Residue frames as qw, qx, qy, qz and C-alpha x, y, z in Angstrom:
[[0.770, 0.140, 0.134, 0.607, -28.05, -6.35, 26.55],
 [0.185, -0.766, -0.039, 0.614, -26.11, -3.13, 26.88],
 [0.482, 0.858, -0.039, -0.172, -25.49, -0.79, 24.03],
 [0.141, -0.749, 0.620, 0.187, -21.75, -1.51, 24.40],
 [0.342, -0.143, 0.917, 0.144, -22.23, -5.22, 23.49],
 [0.663, 0.529, 0.235, -0.474, -25.16, -4.67, 20.96],
 [0.757, 0.230, 0.523, 0.317, -24.77, -6.66, 17.70],
 [0.366, 0.910, 0.120, 0.156, -24.81, -3.30, 15.81],
 [0.174, -0.916, 0.361, 0.026, -21.86, -2.00, 17.73],
 [0.694, -0.317, 0.609, 0.217, -19.92, -5.27, 17.39],
 [0.700, 0.490, 0.431, 0.289, -20.55, -5.37, 13.69],
 [0.157, 0.981, -0.073, 0.087, -19.38, -1.75, 13.47],
 [0.430, -0.729, 0.516, 0.131, -16.17, -2.62, 15.23],
 [0.760, 0.061, 0.595, 0.252, -15.68, -5.50, 12.79],
 [0.514, 0.783, 0.228, 0.267, -16.15, -3.14, 9.71],
 [0.094, -0.970, 0.222, -0.014, -13.89, -0.56, 11.38],
 [0.662, -0.460, 0.555, 0.206, -11.20, -3.22, 11.90],
 [0.712, 0.355, 0.511, 0.325, -11.40, -4.35, 8.30],
 [0.315, 0.934, 0.083, 0.148, -11.29, -0.77, 7.10],
 [0.291, -0.872, 0.383, 0.088, -8.13, -0.18, 9.13],
 [0.736, -0.163, 0.602, 0.263, -6.54, -3.33, 7.80],
 [0.593, 0.674, 0.371, 0.236, -7.48, -2.32, 4.21],
 [0.100, 0.989, -0.083, 0.074, -6.02, 1.15, 4.71],
 [0.573, -0.651, 0.465, 0.176, -2.90, -0.34, 6.21],
 [0.745, 0.137, 0.560, 0.336, -2.43, -2.52, 3.21],
 [0.414, 0.855, 0.201, 0.239, -2.93, 0.43, 0.80],
 [0.207, -0.943, 0.252, 0.061, -0.26, 2.28, 2.78],
 [0.673, -0.344, 0.581, 0.302, 2.20, -0.49, 2.12],
 [0.652, 0.495, 0.486, 0.305, 1.63, 0.01, -1.55],
 [0.159, 0.979, -0.006, 0.125, 2.54, 3.72, -1.46],
 [0.830, 0.161, -0.204, 0.494, 6.31, 4.13, -1.80],
 [0.178, -0.924, 0.109, -0.322, 6.65, 6.99, 0.68],
 [0.759, -0.613, 0.220, 0.023, 8.53, 4.85, 3.21],
 [0.863, 0.133, 0.130, 0.469, 11.31, 3.94, 0.75],
 [0.309, 0.736, -0.031, 0.602, 12.26, 7.61, 0.43],
 [0.220, -0.584, 0.425, -0.656, 11.98, 8.36, 4.22],
 [0.458, -0.071, -0.876, 0.130, 12.26, 5.29, 6.50],
 [0.102, -0.302, -0.728, 0.607, 9.49, 5.03, 9.00],
 [0.274, 0.228, 0.016, -0.934, 7.13, 7.34, 7.15],
 [0.050, 0.398, 0.886, 0.231, 3.57, 6.29, 6.48],
 [0.146, -0.392, -0.268, -0.868, 0.57, 8.35, 5.92],
 [0.068, 0.078, 0.747, -0.657, -1.40, 6.97, 8.87],
 [0.382, -0.180, -0.530, -0.735, -4.58, 6.34, 7.04],
 [0.532, -0.364, -0.764, -0.035, -6.01, 4.15, 9.71],
 [0.152, -0.104, -0.422, 0.888, -5.56, 7.05, 12.23],
 [0.348, -0.144, -0.201, -0.904, -8.81, 8.44, 10.80],
 [0.649, -0.308, -0.638, -0.278, -10.64, 5.36, 11.84],
 [0.506, -0.237, -0.627, 0.542, -9.30, 5.65, 15.31],
 [0.065, -0.007, 0.177, -0.982, -10.38, 9.30, 15.57],
 [0.563, -0.204, -0.475, -0.645, -13.88, 8.13, 14.44],
 [0.670, -0.287, -0.680, 0.078, -13.81, 5.50, 17.14],
 [0.288, -0.093, -0.473, 0.827, -12.68, 8.01, 19.87],
 [0.224, 0.002, 0.016, -0.974, -15.48, 10.41, 19.04],
 [0.639, -0.064, -0.378, -0.666, -18.32, 8.18, 17.98],
 [0.801, -0.224, -0.553, 0.047, -17.66, 5.04, 20.23],
 [0.559, -0.819, 0.122, -0.044, -15.25, 5.40, 23.25],
 [0.020, 0.783, -0.621, 0.023, -11.58, 5.30, 24.29],
 [0.591, -0.280, 0.754, -0.062, -11.51, 1.60, 25.28],
 [0.791, 0.492, 0.360, -0.059, -13.01, 0.63, 22.00],
 [0.433, 0.858, -0.278, -0.011, -10.47, 2.71, 20.10],
 [0.274, -0.636, 0.720, -0.038, -7.71, 1.00, 22.05],
 [0.734, 0.019, 0.677, -0.057, -9.04, -2.46, 21.26],
 [0.680, 0.718, 0.132, -0.072, -9.31, -1.49, 17.56],
 [0.188, 0.857, -0.480, 0.003, -5.78, -0.31, 17.47],
 [0.481, -0.407, 0.774, -0.065, -4.55, -3.54, 19.16],
 [0.792, 0.322, 0.509, -0.095, -6.46, -5.64, 16.70],
 [0.544, 0.829, -0.088, -0.092, -5.03, -3.72, 13.82],
 [0.082, -0.750, 0.656, -0.009, -1.47, -4.22, 15.00],
 [0.586, -0.209, 0.777, -0.097, -1.90, -7.91, 15.61],
 [0.737, 0.483, 0.465, -0.082, -3.82, -8.70, 12.42],
 [0.484, 0.845, -0.218, -0.065, -1.66, -6.53, 10.11],
 [0.230, -0.651, 0.722, 0.031, 1.40, -8.20, 11.61],
 [0.651, 0.032, 0.756, -0.060, -0.10, -11.63, 10.84],
 [0.663, 0.635, 0.375, -0.129, -1.31, -10.66, 7.41],
 [0.641, 0.684, 0.057, 0.344, 1.35, -8.51, 5.73],
 [0.030, -0.936, 0.271, -0.222, 3.51, -6.28, 7.98],
 [0.694, 0.196, -0.594, 0.357, 5.28, -9.02, 9.84],
 [0.619, -0.719, -0.315, 0.042, 5.52, -9.25, 13.56],
 [0.598, -0.050, -0.131, 0.789, 8.93, -7.49, 13.71],
 [0.006, -0.436, -0.112, -0.893, 7.03, -4.12, 13.15],
 [0.488, -0.606, -0.601, -0.182, 4.47, -4.99, 15.87],
 [0.516, -0.505, -0.399, 0.565, 6.26, -3.61, 18.85],
 [0.213, -0.073, 0.092, 0.970, 6.82, -0.27, 17.05],
 [0.282, -0.408, -0.536, -0.683, 3.27, -0.13, 15.85],
 [0.540, -0.597, -0.589, 0.072, 1.97, -0.97, 19.30],
 [0.445, -0.349, -0.225, 0.793, 4.25, 1.57, 21.00],
 [0.017, 0.016, 0.212, 0.977, 3.43, 4.39, 18.58],
 [0.381, -0.463, -0.629, -0.496, -0.35, 3.42, 18.50],
 [0.531, -0.555, -0.580, 0.273, -0.59, 3.34, 22.29],
 [0.329, -0.253, -0.097, 0.905, 1.27, 6.68, 22.77],
 [0.078, -0.187, -0.488, -0.849, -0.83, 8.13, 19.95],
 [0.419, -0.548, -0.649, -0.321, -4.20, 7.07, 21.46],
 [0.458, -0.521, -0.484, 0.533, -3.24, 8.26, 24.98],
 [0.153, -0.160, 0.082, 0.972, -2.41, 11.74, 23.59],
 [0.214, -0.273, -0.577, -0.740, -5.50, 11.77, 21.44],
 [0.435, -0.563, -0.703, 0.006, -7.78, 10.67, 24.31],
 [0.369, -0.514, -0.332, 0.700, -6.40, 13.33, 26.61],
 [0.068, -0.071, 0.241, 0.966, -6.58, 16.01, 23.85],
 [0.234, -0.417, -0.742, -0.470, -10.16, 15.01, 23.05],
 [0.385, -0.662, -0.595, 0.244, -11.19, 15.91, 26.59],
 [0.289, -0.278, -0.068, 0.914, -9.69, 19.38, 26.29],
 [0.278, 0.780, 0.460, -0.320, -12.23, 22.05, 25.62],
 [0.305, 0.856, -0.135, -0.396, -12.01, 23.68, 22.20],
 [0.207, -0.421, 0.798, 0.377, -9.73, 21.07, 20.70],
 [0.736, 0.358, -0.142, -0.556, -11.12, 19.84, 17.35],
 [0.952, 0.026, 0.304, 0.031, -10.86, 16.29, 15.90],
 [0.675, 0.668, -0.152, 0.273, -8.36, 17.62, 13.35],
 [0.075, -0.769, 0.521, -0.363, -6.03, 18.90, 16.14],
 [0.793, -0.342, 0.469, -0.186, -6.53, 15.66, 18.08],
 [0.928, 0.334, 0.133, 0.097, -5.48, 13.77, 14.88],
 [0.427, 0.775, -0.321, 0.338, -2.47, 15.97, 14.28],
 [0.382, -0.680, 0.521, -0.348, -1.33, 15.42, 17.90],
 [0.918, -0.073, 0.363, -0.140, -1.87, 11.74, 17.50],
 [0.813, 0.553, -0.078, 0.166, 0.22, 11.59, 14.36],
 [0.190, 0.793, -0.447, 0.367, 3.05, 13.33, 15.99],
 [0.603, -0.487, 0.543, -0.323, 2.85, 11.23, 19.14],
 [0.976, 0.171, 0.119, -0.069, 2.75, 8.04, 16.99],
 [0.669, 0.621, -0.259, 0.316, 6.07, 8.91, 15.40],
 [0.190, -0.716, 0.499, -0.450, 7.53, 9.99, 18.68],
 [0.819, -0.326, 0.393, -0.263, 6.66, 6.76, 20.32],
 [0.942, 0.308, 0.023, 0.127, 8.06, 4.59, 17.39],
 [0.468, 0.718, -0.333, 0.393, 11.27, 6.57, 17.29],
 [0.372, -0.665, 0.519, -0.387, 11.82, 6.52, 21.00],
 [0.939, -0.118, 0.305, -0.107, 11.39, 2.70, 20.90],
 [0.793, 0.548, -0.122, 0.238, 13.84, 2.47, 17.97],
 [0.101, 0.787, -0.452, 0.409, 16.36, 4.60, 20.07],
 [0.664, -0.490, 0.458, -0.330, 15.98, 2.19, 22.94],
 [0.967, 0.117, 0.225, -0.019, 16.30, -1.01, 20.86],
 [0.763, 0.531, -0.065, 0.363, 19.13, 0.08, 18.63],
 [0.587, -0.611, -0.054, 0.529, 20.90, 2.18, 21.27],
 [0.420, 0.333, 0.296, 0.790, 21.19, 4.98, 18.69],
 [0.119, -0.688, -0.399, 0.594, 20.56, 8.35, 20.37],
 [0.157, -0.192, 0.406, 0.879, 21.21, 10.03, 17.14],
 [0.016, 0.484, 0.817, 0.313, 17.73, 9.16, 16.05],
 [0.065, -0.676, -0.472, 0.562, 16.50, 12.13, 18.12],
 [0.012, 0.380, -0.297, -0.876, 17.22, 14.37, 15.11],
 [0.146, -0.122, -0.799, -0.570, 15.14, 12.26, 12.88],
 [0.070, -0.555, -0.776, 0.291, 12.34, 12.33, 15.45],
 [0.055, 0.536, 0.128, -0.833, 11.89, 16.04, 14.76],
 [0.199, 0.154, -0.642, -0.724, 11.41, 15.35, 11.00],
 [0.201, -0.235, -0.943, -0.120, 9.03, 12.50, 11.81],
 [0.005, -0.541, -0.630, 0.557, 6.93, 14.56, 14.20],
 [0.194, 0.432, -0.158, -0.867, 6.49, 17.28, 11.60],
 [0.273, 0.049, -0.819, -0.502, 5.48, 14.68, 9.08],
 [0.134, -0.350, -0.909, 0.184, 3.06, 13.23, 11.64],
 [0.126, 0.489, 0.332, -0.797, 1.44, 16.66, 12.11],
 [0.292, 0.305, -0.467, -0.777, 0.93, 16.95, 8.35],
 [0.321, -0.093, -0.901, -0.276, -0.39, 13.47, 7.90],
 [0.044, -0.384, -0.772, 0.505, -2.55, 13.91, 11.03],
 [0.221, 0.392, 0.057, -0.891, -4.00, 17.04, 9.50],
 [0.371, 0.145, -0.680, -0.616, -5.07, 15.05, 6.36],
 [0.354, -0.227, -0.906, -0.041, -6.58, 12.19, 8.25],
 [0.040, -0.371, -0.634, 0.678, -8.19, 14.36, 10.79],
 [0.339, 0.261, -0.168, -0.888, -9.93, 16.42, 8.07],
 [0.449, -0.021, -0.803, -0.391, -11.22, 13.05, 6.54],
 [0.270, -0.269, -0.866, 0.325, -12.35, 11.84, 9.87],
 [0.090, 0.336, 0.359, -0.866, -14.12, 15.10, 10.75],
 [0.401, 0.178, -0.378, -0.815, -15.97, 15.05, 7.45],
 [0.398, -0.091, -0.904, -0.127, -17.07, 11.45, 8.00],
 [0.188, -0.332, -0.765, 0.519, -18.29, 12.15, 11.48],
 [0.237, 0.224, 0.033, -0.945, -20.19, 15.26, 10.32],
 [0.522, 0.058, -0.530, -0.666, -22.19, 13.07, 8.06],
 [0.595, -0.187, -0.779, -0.061, -22.70, 10.25, 10.45],
 [0.040, -0.263, 0.533, -0.803, -23.36, 12.26, 13.70],
 [0.669, -0.178, 0.021, -0.721, -26.92, 11.04, 13.95],
 [0.716, 0.047, -0.693, -0.061, -25.92, 7.42, 14.41],
 [0.633, -0.618, 0.260, -0.387, -26.57, 5.98, 17.75],
 [0.659, 0.313, -0.666, 0.154, -23.57, 3.73, 18.39]]
């Protein structure tokens, strides 16, 4: 059996999925989004950073897709799923590319991912609602994404520092 399909790795993916769902639920309890529509802290982004660095890019994409589907089924509703999927996919593409760039830290990767996530969601909203005026709001959301990405990136980097010896 390859390391990719080892029981230990599959169990870790289950734990990471559960952690992302829990963090997503906690985000729904924080009233940030009522003050600024579309704003969330992106707590589960830290788990995806961990997956990108400690596992691999395809696994991170699978975890993101699972989180979108399961959170839609459990508490977010499926109406938000296209936005979460669009933002998550763009975010992971940007983060995977940035991770390959020499000298780019996990914190920077997370910041870029946070901004890209908000950019992807806002772009989809502009297409669906045919409201080009949302482009102005995109700037604010990208700035918020950078700040939230900084926070989740620092957390992910600290966790990875302590778990670097794991063989996943």
